[in-house]
C-alpha positions as CSV (number, residue, x, y, z in Angstrom):
1,M,0.0,0.0,0.0
2,S,1.4,3.4,-0.9
3,M,1.8,6.3,1.4
4,D,-0.9,8.2,-0.6
5,T,-3.5,5.6,0.2
6,Q,-2.6,5.8,3.9
7,A,-2.7,9.6,3.8
8,S,-6.1,9.7,2.2
9,L,-7.6,7.1,4.7
10,V,-7.8,9.6,7.6
11,P,-6.1,13.0,7.4
12,V,-3.8,13.6,10.4
13,E,-5.3,17.1,10.8
14,E,-8.8,15.5,11.1
15,I,-7.6,13.2,13.8
16,G,-5.9,16.0,15.6
17,K,-9.2,17.8,15.9
18,R,-10.6,14.8,17.8
19,I,-7.8,14.7,20.4
20,F,-8.9,16.4,23.7
21,L,-7.2,17.3,26.9
22,I,-9.1,15.6,29.8
23,R,-7.7,15.1,33.3
24,G,-4.4,16.4,32.0
25,R,-4.1,13.6,29.4
26,R,-4.5,13.8,25.6
27,V,-7.4,11.4,24.7
28,M,-9.8,10.4,22.0
29,L,-13.4,9.5,22.7
30,D,-14.9,6.2,21.8
31,A,-17.5,7.6,19.4
32,D,-14.8,9.5,17.5
33,L,-12.6,6.4,17.3
34,A,-15.5,4.3,16.2
35,A,-16.2,6.7,13.4
36,I,-12.6,6.7,12.2
37,Y,-12.4,2.9,12.4
38,S,-15.7,2.7,10.5
39,V,-17.4,0.6,13.3
40,S,-20.3,1.4,15.6
41,T,-19.5,2.8,19.0
42,R,-21.4,-0.1,20.4
43,R,-19.1,-2.6,18.6
44,L,-15.9,-0.8,19.7
45,N,-17.0,-0.7,23.3
46,E,-18.1,-4.4,23.1
47,Q,-14.6,-5.3,22.0
48,V,-13.1,-3.3,24.8
49,R,-15.3,-5.0,27.4
50,R,-14.4,-8.4,26.0
51,N,-10.7,-7.5,26.3
52,R,-10.9,-5.5,29.5
53,R,-7.4,-6.6,30.8
54,R,-5.8,-4.9,27.8
55,F,-7.1,-1.5,28.9
56,P,-5.9,-0.5,32.4
57,R,-6.9,2.9,33.8
58,D,-4.0,4.7,32.3
59,F,-5.0,3.5,28.9
60,M,-8.8,4.2,29.1
61,F,-11.3,5.7,31.5
62,R,-15.0,6.6,31.5
63,L,-15.8,10.3,31.7
64,T,-17.7,11.7,34.6
65,R,-21.1,13.3,34.0
66,S,-19.6,16.8,34.5
67,E,-16.8,16.1,32.0
68,S,-19.3,14.8,29.5
69,V,-21.5,17.8,29.9
70,N,-18.5,20.1,29.6
71,L,-17.4,18.3,26.5
72,M,-20.9,18.4,24.9
73,S,-20.9,22.1,25.3
74,Q,-17.5,22.4,23.5
75,I,-18.3,19.9,20.6
76,A,-21.4,18.8,18.9
77,T,-22.5,15.5,20.5
78,S,-25.9,14.0,20.7
79,S,-27.9,14.4,23.8
80,S,-29.0,11.4,26.0
81,G,-32.5,11.9,24.7
82,W,-34.0,10.1,21.7
83,G,-31.2,8.1,20.0
84,G,-28.4,9.7,22.0
85,R,-25.9,8.0,24.3
86,R,-27.1,6.0,27.2
87,K,-23.7,5.6,28.9
88,L,-20.9,8.1,29.5
89,P,-18.2,8.1,26.9
90,L,-14.9,6.2,27.2
91,A,-11.7,8.2,26.7
92,F,-8.7,6.4,25.3
93,T,-5.1,7.7,25.8
94,Q,-2.5,7.1,23.1
95,E,-1.6,3.8,24.7
96,G,-5.3,2.8,24.7
97,V,-5.6,3.7,21.1
98,A,-2.6,1.6,20.3
99,M,-4.2,-1.3,22.1
100,L,-7.4,-1.0,20.0
101,S,-5.5,-2.2,17.0
102,G,-5.1,-5.5,18.7
103,V,-8.8,-5.7,19.5
104,L,-10.2,-4.6,16.2
105,H,-9.1,-7.0,13.6
106,S,-9.2,-5.4,10.2
107,R,-6.8,-3.9,7.7
108,R,-8.5,-0.6,8.1
109,A,-8.0,-0.7,11.9
110,I,-4.2,-1.2,11.3
111,R,-4.0,1.7,8.9
112,V,-6.2,4.0,11.0
113,N,-4.1,3.1,14.1
114,I,-0.9,4.2,12.3
115,A,-2.5,7.5,11.2
116,I,-3.7,8.1,14.8
117,M,-0.2,7.4,16.2
118,R,1.2,9.9,13.7
119,A,-1.3,12.5,14.8
120,F,-0.3,12.0,18.5
121,V,3.3,12.3,17.6
122,R,2.7,15.5,15.5
123,L,0.7,17.0,18.4
124,R,3.5,16.3,20.8
125,E,6.0,17.9,18.5
126,M,3.9,21.0,18.1
127,I,3.4,21.3,21.8
128,S,7.2,21.0,22.3
129,A,7.9,23.6,19.7
130,H,5.4,26.0,21.2
131,R,6.8,25.4,24.7
132,D,10.3,26.4,23.4
133,L,8.8,29.5,21.7
134,A,6.9,30.4,24.9
135,E,10.1,30.1,26.9
136,R,12.0,32.4,24.5
137,L,9.2,35.0,24.5
138,D,9.1,35.0,28.3
139,K,12.9,35.5,28.4
140,L,12.7,38.4,25.9
141,E,9.8,40.0,27.9
142,K,11.8,39.9,31.1
143,E,14.9,41.3,29.3
144,S,12.8,44.1,27.8
145,L,11.3,45.0,31.2
146,A,14.8,45.2,32.7
147,H,16.0,47.3,29.7
148,G,12.9,49.5,30.1
149,E,13.8,50.2,33.7
150,N,17.4,51.0,32.8
151,I,16.2,53.4,30.0
152,R,13.8,55.2,32.4
153,S,16.6,55.6,35.0
154,L,18.9,57.0,32.3
155,F,16.3,59.5,31.1
156,Q,15.6,60.6,34.7
157,T,19.4,61.2,35.2
158,I,19.6,63.2,32.0
159,Q,16.6,65.3,33.0
160,D,18.1,66.0,36.4
161,L,21.4,67.0,34.9
162,T,19.9,69.3,32.2
163,A,17.3,70.9,34.3
164,V,17.8,74.7,34.8
165,P,17.9,75.5,38.4
166,D,15.3,77.9,39.6
167,P,16.8,81.4,40.2
168,P,17.2,82.3,43.9
169,R,14.2,84.1,45.3
170,P,14.7,87.4,47.1
171,A,14.2,87.2,50.8
172,I,10.9,88.5,52.1
173,G,10.7,90.8,55.0
174,F,13.1,93.3,56.7
175,N,16.7,93.3,55.6
176,P,19.0,95.4,57.9
177,D,22.0,95.3,55.6
178,P,21.0,97.0,52.4
């Protein structure tokens, strides 16, 4: 299979839009993974239940109700009403997504899994690059503040040196020595 076929399967940018930060971890939701793998969410979760030992808590966890509500407000997900979800979504970390390829047996699952791993790696690289950039900007800001203080001090000294002193004022009142 050529690289073009893999690239057209699921664009890395599309996968990147489906990676969320929950509980300080980058995760993908079961419904998003099911859509990418072209299986139903029910089927994906069924395979996870059948292979529960492959998914420890650091690989997968169920969202709390408040996390789910918060996420629904950020993205378009169906309500729990007619035809909506009955259970809270599962969130899979990068390791959990990797484990899914061993649970879902299809060629598409393997290709999709490779694309998802690439998306996680690209996201990690972008975050690292942005962290370096943020550190550099912070350093420049601190330096410019220090330079600003030095320049203000210099201008104040120049103003003090160039200021024309006020002429002496004549004494008020009686002067016995005229």
